[in-house]
C-alpha positions in Angstrom: 15.8 -13.8 20.8 12.5 -13.7 18.9 11.6 -10.8 16.7 9.1 -9.1 19.0 11.4 -9.2 22.0 14.3 -7.9 19.9 12.3 -4.9 18.8 12.3 -3.5 22.4 15.4 -5.2 23.7 16.9 -2.8 26.2 20.3 -4.3 26.8 21.8 -1.4 24.9 20.2 1.8 23.7 21.7 1.4 20.2 19.7 -1.8 19.7 16.3 -0.1 20.1 14.6 -0.3 16.7 12.9 3.1 16.8 13.1 5.8 14.2 15.9 8.2 15.1 13.8 11.4 15.8 11.5 9.4 18.0 14.4 7.7 19.7 15.8 11.1 20.6 12.5 12.2 22.2 11.1 9.0 23.8 13.7 6.3 23.4 14.8 6.6 27.1 11.4 5.2 28.1 12.3 1.9 26.4 15.2 1.5 28.8 12.9 1.4 31.9 12.5 -1.8 33.9 8.8 -2.2 32.9 9.9 -2.3 29.3 12.5 -5.0 30.1 9.6 -7.0 31.7 7.6 -6.4 28.5 10.4 -7.7 26.3 10.7 -10.8 28.5 7.0 -11.4 28.3 7.0 -11.2 24.5 9.9 -13.6 24.3 8.2 -16.0 26.6 5.0 -16.0 24.5 7.0 -16.7 21.4 8.8 -19.6 23.1 5.4 -20.9 24.1 4.4 -21.0 20.4 2.0 -18.1 20.5 1.6 -16.0 17.4 2.2 -12.3 18.2 1.2 -9.5 15.8 2.5 -7.5 14.2 5.9 -9.0 13.3 8.7 -7.5 15.4 10.1 -5.4 12.6 6.7 -3.6 12.3 5.9 -3.0 16.0 7.2 0.6 15.7 6.0 1.1 12.1 3.9 4.1 13.1 7.0 6.0 14.3 9.0 4.9 11.3 6.4 6.2 8.9 5.8 9.5 10.7 8.9 11.1 12.2 8.5 13.3 15.3 8.7 16.7 13.6 6.5 15.6 10.7 3.5 14.8 12.9 0.4 17.0 12.0 -2.4 14.8 13.4 -2.7 11.8 15.7 -5.3 9.1 15.5 -5.3 6.9 18.6 -6.4 3.3 18.5 -6.5 0.6 21.2 -4.6 -2.5 20.1 -3.7 -4.2 16.8 -6.0 -6.4 14.8 -5.7 -10.0 16.1 -6.2 -11.9 12.8 -3.4 -13.4 10.9 -1.9 -11.1 8.3 -3.9 -8.0 9.4 -1.7 -5.9 11.7 1.3 -4.0 10.4 1.9 -1.4 13.1 -0.6 1.3 12.1 -3.8 1.7 14.0 -7.0 0.9 12.0 -4.9 -0.1 9.0 -4.5 -3.5 7.3 -2.2 -4.8 4.7 -3.4 -4.6 1.0 -5.4 -7.7 0.0 -6.9 -8.1 3.5 -10.7 -7.7 3.9 -11.6 -4.3 5.3 -12.4 -4.5 9.1 -15.8 -3.0 10.0 -14.3 0.0 11.9 -12.2 0.9 8.8 -15.3 0.6 6.6 -17.0 3.2 8.8 -13.9 5.4 8.6 -14.1 5.3 4.8 -17.8 6.1 5.0 -17.1 9.2 7.0 -14.2 10.1 4.7 -16.6 10.0 1.7 -19.4 11.9 3.4 -17.0 14.6 4.8 -14.6 15.1 1.9 -16.2 13.3 -1.0 -13.3 10.8 -1.3 -14.3 7.5 -2.7 -13.5 4.3 -0.7 -10.2 2.8 -1.9 -9.8 -0.8 -2.9 -7.7 -1.7 0.2 -7.3 -0.9 3.9 -3.7 0.3 4.0 -3.4 3.7 5.6 0.3 4.0 5.2 -0.1 7.0 2.8 -1.7 8.9 5.6 1.2 8.1 7.9 3.7 9.3 5.4 1.8 12.6 5.1 2.0 13.3 8.9 -0.8 11.3 10.5 0.6 9.3 13.5 -1.6 6.1 13.5 -0.8 5.1 17.1 -2.3 2.2 19.0 -2.2 2.3 22.8 -0.9 -1.3 22.9 1.5 -2.2 20.2 1.2 -6.0 20.2 -1.5 -8.6 20.4 -1.9 -12.4 20.2 -3.6 -14.4 17.5 -7.4 -14.5 18.1 -7.1 -12.7 21.5 -8.1 -9.1 21.3 -6.5 -7.1 24.2 -4.2 -10.0 25.2 -1.3 -7.6 25.8 -3.1 -4.8 27.6 -1.6 -4.1 31.0 1.8 -5.5 30.0 3.6 -2.2 29.7 2.8 -0.7 26.4 0.3 1.8 27.8 3.0 3.6 29.8 5.2 4.0 26.7 2.4 5.3 24.5 1.1 7.6 27.2 4.6 9.0 27.2 4.5 9.5 23.5 1.2 11.4 23.7 2.5 13.5 26.6 5.8 14.3 24.7 3.9 15.4 21.6 1.6 17.5 23.9 4.6 19.3 25.6 7.1 19.5 22.8 4.9 20.2 19.7 2.2 22.8 19.1 -0.7 23.0 16.7 -1.4 19.3 16.4 -4.8 17.7 15.8 -5.7 14.8 18.1 -8.6 12.6 16.8 -9.9 10.6 19.7 -12.5 8.0 18.8 -14.2 6.3 21.6 -13.9 6.4 25.4 -10.6 4.6 25.5 -8.8 7.0 23.2 -10.4 10.0 25.0 -9.2 8.8 28.4 -5.7 8.5 27.0 -5.9 12.0 25.6 -6.8 13.7 28.9 -3.3 15.1 29.2 -3.6 17.1 25.9 -3.5 20.9 26.4 -6.4 22.2 24.3 -4.8 25.7 24.3 -1.9 24.3 22.3 -3.7 21.6 20.2 -7.0 20.8 18.7 -8.7 17.8 20.3 -11.6 16.2 18.2 -13.7 13.6 20.0 -16.3 11.2 18.6 -17.7 7.8 19.2 -15.6 4.8 18.1 -16.1 3.8 14.4 -17.0 0.3 15.4 -20.4 -0.8 14.1 -21.6 -0.9 17.7 -21.1 2.8 18.2 -20.4 4.5 14.8 -24.0 5.8 14.6 -23.8 7.4 18.0 -21.6 10.2 16.8 -18.7 9.0 14.6 -20.6 9.1 11.3 -21.1 12.8 10.6 -18.3 14.0 12.9 -16.5 15.7 10.0 -13.1 15.2 11.7 -11.2 15.0 8.5 -12.3 18.4 7.3 -12.1 19.9 10.8 -8.5 18.8 11.0 -7.6 20.5 7.8 -9.5 23.6 8.7 -7.5 23.9 11.9 -4.2 23.2 10.2 -5.0 25.8 7.5 -6.0 28.5 10.0 -2.7 28.0 11.8 -0.6 28.3 8.7 0.2 24.6 8.6 0.0 22.2 5.7 -3.3 20.3 5.4 -3.4 16.5 5.3 -4.1 14.9 2.0 -6.7 12.3 3.1 -7.0 10.6 -0.3 -5.7 7.1 -0.7 -4.3 5.8 -3.9 -5.6 2.5 -5.4 -3.8 -0.6 -4.3 -1.8 -0.9 -7.5 -0.4 2.6 -7.0 1.0 2.0 -3.5 4.8 2.6 -3.3 6.5 -0.8 -3.8 9.7 0.5 -2.2 7.7 1.4 0.9 5.8 -1.9 1.0 9.0 -3.9 0.8 10.9 -1.9 3.4 11.1 -1.7 7.2 7.6 -0.3 7.3 6.3 -2.9 5.0 2.5 -3.4 4.9 
């Protein structure tokens, strides 16, 4: 079995490669027939010689980096970057050493304008994930050079379930929804229990229509502080300071 298919193989619950706290809350969804179909689809694409990103061991990296009870904020993306070596399981994030994608550059621009934090020399957002920011794509796999290739194959139901479970079982979270796709996915969120921040997508095509200047990073921390919750440290260390043990582990960048 190839790596991507193995990551969601549902022949036995114990084989699901999902962080334990998330497995307890949403793991049963991975046993559904549509996820079996998704696993078969991923295997077939691999057999056909198609490059699927991210590697199978990193498909669920967002959950590994941010356990269920540690989630403070959620940033929703659409699907992984489709260039070789870019995707590593966290939305908007790329491995150190990779060029910064345009959307991430705009995220860094807003971060500097909002909080005065200088742009780091890399695009790895893993430190945010380790501090409680769930960096969740709606679709967790993609094919080389084919953006959106795995939309409609089953991932959306699983990630909808993740969002709904957080909405129902947690309180006081901040959902940062950038663009119409993320905002549609976030319609189930109860705004009496959570803060929902909406803005345009950070893509160069739309960033100047409401993303730049949205102040979501400071608004997130303002809400968390007002509710007696720990604020998110949005700073990112230089590439040389990234934790080597993390980089070489299951949630490797």
